[in-house]
N, C-alpha and C positions, 0 to 999 in steps of 0.2 A: 703767148700763143701756143707754145708746146704743152703747157699745162691744160689749156683748153682742149687741144686735140687729144690729149691723154684721157681726159674725162669723157669725151665723145666715144673714143675707142672702148673704154671700160663699159659705157652704156650699151654700145652695140654688142659687146661680148656677153654681158648679162642678159640682154634681150634674146640673143640666140640660145643661150643656155636655158632660159625659161621656156622658149618655144619647143626646144628639144625635150625638155622635161615633160611638158604637157603632151607632146606627141607620144612619148614613151608610155605615159600613163594611159593614154587613150588606147595604144596598141595592146598594153597589158590587160586593160579592161576587156577589150574585144576578144583577146585570147582566152581570158577567164570565162567570158560568156560563151565562147565557142566550146570550151571544155565542158561546160554545163548546158549542152545543147538540149538536154531533156527538159529544160525549163521553158523552151520555146513552145508556142501554141500555134503552129502553122495550120492546123486543120480546123481551127475555129476562128470566127471573125473577132470575137472578143474573149479575153481570158476568163471573164466571169461566166461566160456561157459554158466553157469547159469545166469550170468548177461546179457549175450547176449540174452538168451531165454526170460527173463523177459522184456528186451527192445523190442523184437519183439512183445510181448503182448501189450506193451504201444503203439507201432506204429500201431498195428491192430486196437485198439480202436480209435486212432487218425485218421487213414485213413477212418474209418467208418463215423465219424462225419464230417471230412473235406470234404468227398465226397458229403455230403448233404448241407453243408454251403458254399462251395466255389462258388456256383452259385448265392447266395443271393445278394452280392454287384454288381453282373454283370447282374441283371435281366433286367435293362433298356438297357444296352449295347447289350445283346443277343437279346432282342426284336427288336432292330433296325437292327441287323445283319441278323436275320433269319425271322423276321416278323411272329413269331409264338407265340402261347399262351400256348402250351402244353410242356413247357420246365422244369418246376420246379420239377415235382413229379416222373419222370420215374425211377430215381435212387432208392429212398427209396421204391417205389412201388414194383419193381422187387426183391430188397434185402429182403424185408419182406416176399414176397410170396415164395421165394426159400430157406429161412433159414433152415427149417427142412429137406429139401431135401439134403442140403449141409452136415448136420450132419449125415444123413443116408449113404450118399456116403462115408464119412470118415469111418464109421463103417465097410463097406463092402470092400473098396479098400485101407484102411490105412489112418490114420489121416494126416501124414506128406505128403504123395503123393497128397492127395486132397487139402491140404493147399497150397502146391507149385503150383498146377494147378490153384487154385484160384488167386494166385498172377500173374501168367502168363496172365490169362484173364484180370485181373485188369490193368496190364501194357499195354497190347495191346489196350484195349478199351480206356484207358486214352490218349494214344498217338494218336489214331484215332480221339478222341474227340477234341484234339487240332488241328489236321489237317483238321477237318471239317470246319474250318474257310474259307478254300479255295474252298470248295464245294458249299457253300452258300445254303446248304440244311438243313432245320430244321429237316426233317425226319431222315436223316443220323445222325445228332447230338443227337437226342433223342434215337436212337438205340444204339449209343455208350454209352450214359448215362445208358441205361438199362443193357448193358453188364458189366458196372462197378458194378452195383448192383449184377449181377450174380457172379462176382469175389469175392465181399465182402461176399456174402452168403455162399461161400465155405471157406473163410478164418476164419471168426469169430467162427462158431461152432467147427471147427476142432482144432483151437488153444485152445479153451475152454476145449475140450475133452483131448487134450494132457496135458494141465495144470492140470486138475483134476487128471489125471492118475499119474502124477509125484508127486503130493502132496496129495495123498489119505489117507495116514496113519495118525493116531491120533497124533503121535509124531511130525508131521510137521504142526499141526493145527495153532499154533501161527505164524509160518513162513509164512504159506499160507495166513493168515489174513493180515499181513503186506504187502506182495507182491501183494495181490488183491487190496489193497488200492492204491498202486503205479500204478498198471495197470489201475485202474478206473480213476485215474487222467489224463490218456492219452486222455480220451473222451473229457473233457472240453478243454484241450490244443489243440486237433485237431480241435474242433469247432472254436476256436479263430484263429488258423493258417490258416484254410481254408478261412475265410473271410478276414483276414489281408493280406495274400499273394495275393489273388485275387485283392484286392484293390491296392496293390503296382504295380501289372502288368499293370493296365490300367491308372496309374498316368500320364504318358506322352502321351500315345495314346490309344484310345479305341480299336484299331485294334490289340493290343498286349494281348488281353484276353486269347489267346491260350496258352500263357506262364504259366498261372495258371495250365493248364493240363500237360504241359511239366515238370514243377516242381514236380507235383504230380507223374508223371511217373518216374522221376529220383529217388525220395525218395522211391517209391515202388520197383524199381529195386534193390536198395541197401538193402532194407529189405528182399527181396527174397533171396539174397545171404546170409544174416545173418541168415535167417530161415533155409536154407539148412545146415548151419553149426551147429546151436544150437538146433533145434527141435530134440528130440530123435527119433532114428530109431526103437527101440525095443519095440514098443507099440503093444500089442496084438490086432489083428483084430477080429471083431465079424462077423461071417458069417451069414448073414440075408437071408431069403428066397427071391428068385428073384421075386416071385409073388407080393411082396410088392411094386414093381415098379409101378403097376397100381394105387395103392393108392396115391403114391407121385404125379404121373402125374395128376390124376383127381382133387386132392385137391389143391396142392401148385402151380404147374406150369401153370395150366389152370383156375381152378374154381375161386380162390380168385383174380388172376390176371385179369380175365375178368370182375369181379365185380368192381374192382378198375378202370380199363380203362373206363368202361361204366360211372361210376360216374364222372370221370374227363372230358370225352368227352361231357357229357350232358351240361357242363357249356359253351361250345363254339359251340354246335351243332346249325344248322340252323333249319328250319321248318321240315326237314326230320329227324325223330327220329327212323327210322326202324332199323338201324344198332345197336343202343343202346338197343332197345328191344330184338334184337337177342342175343346180348351179355349177357343180364340178363337172358334170357331163358336158354342159354347154361350153364351159371353159376349155375342155380338151378339144372339142370340135372346132371351136374358133381358133385355137392355137394351131391346130393342124392346117386349117384353111389359110392362116396367115403365113405359115412356113412354106406351103406349096406356092402361094401367090408370090412371095418374096423371091424364092429360088428359081421359079420357072417362068413367071410372066412379067414381073416388075421390070420396067426399063431403068428405073433409078431406085434401087432398094433402100428401105429405111435404114437397115443395118448393113454394115460391112461384113463380108463372109469371114473376115479374120476374127469376128466376135465368136464364131462357132468353131474355128479351126486353130487359132493361135493360143497355145498353152499359157503364155505370159498374160494375155488379155483375160483369159478365163480365171486365172489365179487372182488378178487384181479385182475383178468384179466379185469373186467369191469373198475376198478379204473384206471389202467395204460393205458387201451385203450382210455378212454375219456381224461385222463390227457395228454397223449402224442399227441392226436389229437388236444388238445388246443395249445400245443407247435408248431405243424405244422402250424396252422393258425397264431399264434403269430409271429413266425419267418418270414414267408413270408410277412405279412403285416406290421411288424415292420420296415423292410428294405424299403418297399414301402413308408411308412410314412416318414422315414428319407430322402430318395432320392427325392421323389416327392413333399413333402410339406415343409420339412425343408431345402431342397436343399443341403444336405450333398454330398460331393464327395464319390465315392466308397471306398477310403482309410479311410476316416473319419468314414463312416458307419461301415466298417469292424472292425475298432479299438474299437468300442463300446463293442465288445464281450470279451474284456479283463476282464470285470467285471465277466463274467461267469467262467473264469479261477480261479480267486481269490476265488470267492464264491464256486466253485466246489471243490477246494482243502480243504477249511474249512469244507464243508459238508462231503466229503469223510473221512477225519480224524475224524470228530466228530462222524459219524455213526459207524465207526470201533471201537471206544472206548466205545460207550454208548449202542450199540444195544443189547448186552448181558444183560445189566441191565434193560432196559426199554421194550425190545421186539420189533420185527420188525413191528408189526401192528401199533404201535404209530407213527413210522417214515413214514409208508405208508400214514397215515392221514396227517402228516406234509407235505409230498410230494404233496398230492392233494390240501392242503391248499395253498401251494406255487404257484401252477399253477393258482388257483382261484384268489389269491391276485394279482398276476402278471398281468393277463389279465384285471382285474378290474381297476388297476392303469393306464394301457395303454389306456383303453377306455375313460378315462377322462383327459388324458394328453393334454395340449394345444399345438398348433403348435409353437408358439413363446415363448419358455421357455428353460432355460438352461438344458443341459443333466444331470447335477448333482442334479436335483430335482426329478420329477416324473419318468423320464426315468430310472435313476439309481436305484431308489427304485423298479421299476418293474423288472429290471434285477437281482437284489439281490434275490427277491422272486423266480424268475424263476430258478436261480442257485440251490436253495434249492430243488425246485420241481424236477428238472432233476436228481440231484445226490443223493437224498434220494430214488428215485423210484426204481432204478435197484436193489441195494442190499437188500432192504426191501422186495420187491416182490419175488426175487429169494429165500430168506430164508424162506418165508411163504410157497411157493410152495414146497420146499424141505421137510418142516415139514408135509405137507398135502398129498403129493404124495408117492406112494410106492418107495422103494429104487432103483428099477431098472430104474426108470424114473428121478432120481436125476440129471443125466448128461444132460438131455434135458431142465432143468428149465432155465438155462442161454440162451440157444438157443431160447426157446419159448418166453421169455420176450424180447429178442432182436428183434425177428421177429415181435412181436406185436408192439413194439416201431416204427419200420420202416414202418410197414403197416399203422399204425394210422396216422403217419406224412403225408403220401400221400393220405389216404382215406378221412379224414375229410375235408381238404381244397377243395377237389373236390365236396363233398356234399354241403359245404358252398357256393361255387361259383355257383353251380347249383341252389340252393335255392334262391340266391339273384341276379340271372342273369337279372331279370326284372328291377332291380334298378341300373344297370350299367350306366345309363344316368344321374343320379343325381350328385350333387356336390361331389367331390372326398372325402373330409373329412367326409361327411355324410355317404358315402358308406363304408369307413373304420370303422366308428363307428358301423354300422350295422353288419359288419363282426365280430368286437370285441364282440358285444352283443351275437352273435351266439356262439362264443367261450366261453363266460361266462356260457352259458347254458350247454355246454359240460363239462366244469370244475366243475360245480355244481353237475352234475350227478356223476362224478368221486369222488368228495368229499363226496357225499351221500353214495356211495358204500363203501368207506373207513371208514366212520363213522359207518355204520352198521357192518362192519367187526370188528372194535374195540369194539363196544357195545356187539356183540355176544361173543367175547373173554372174556370180563369183566364178563358177566353173567355166562359163563362156569367156569371162575376162582372162582367165589364166590360159585358156586355149587360143586366145586371140580372135575370138568371134563375137566379142561383146560390141553391141551397137548403140547402147544408151539406156 
């Protein structure tokens, strides 16, 4: 009997131990899950819906960059097809000019509705851009490219607003950082895919360049359907005064656009400059009208007054404006260098952008891990330094040299410049501007990026138009020297920004 009771006691003891072990494992699993709370998806009914939402953000960034780079390997093909010189800049020009308007339209009419409308415009204009091959009209093609910019100007700010709305609480800060890094990687991926797929399309026949636009249209259509499914519907609209429409019109859609058009047309204008002078006069009038309206009559200004009075904000905007202007010149003349002097095929030239993908991923991951420790102003300086080193290396690159020497080094520095600039500048602007303008920081920086890409190449071509008859390599060198000057100004602004922050830190007045 004693042996029987001993066996029963042992059984009870082992049963209790097993239950305690299971309980401990469950508690430890729960604690581990709580520690990884950023893995939860409390804002979405299904986890796959959140994944789809993030993927649409990746695609939005990819479409933005691909829309600008897809034309680069085709520059000679399109010149032969249309006999036009005003082909390269219409997309980023309109996109940068309309970016803030797109954000405001989303605040009034709903972020999702405006986002879907942007995709519809992007799809139709891309399809017509491909069909313009049959029209043989460069004007029609440029208009289609411009409407691509309008569509993208509606997509980017409204996705950014929807994304910020969904991840606005502090509990999701870590999750938002990781997802922002993933979405940021879509930009470098899109830049590569735009050049690579365009090169593939003209591998067999140059007349197949329109398939680059058809491919873009198909991808945008699929993303439209995915956005309709995944972008949340219940985002609160902000009712803005209708009078602000005057400010949008005078500044973004006419004033800055006319300035950009005038600068680009000056490079190809004949002896008659009257239309360029008229555009510049109209730009000045509309700009003054906008400033008077914003400062005196607007109940809810488009811009914060700190944009005009805060020295730190002005230095950041100057740094990225000159830095991305350098990239606009670098990208256009880098492909001309490869196609016209090294005799690369469009596919080989487009494949060179693979370096930007790898460098972009490294830069995005690096800045997401280190920016809290070092501060964003140091990364802004690294960004400007990357632009400067990249264009200096390209300016001394020999024609007959392997890609894996100077050209590769130039692209590595360029990747750092591109992918450090956006997060660092957006964080600095959020620290300096009032909280009500935090949502517009990403829109403002994206708008400046696109505007600078189209504006400074026009200025450069206009300044050097008298040298167009000299030897091709010498002309390219002069263009690179102009870009070195731009990048040096951006580097100087970033250096002053960091120096001011260091002085304020040692005086105990540093705020971020």
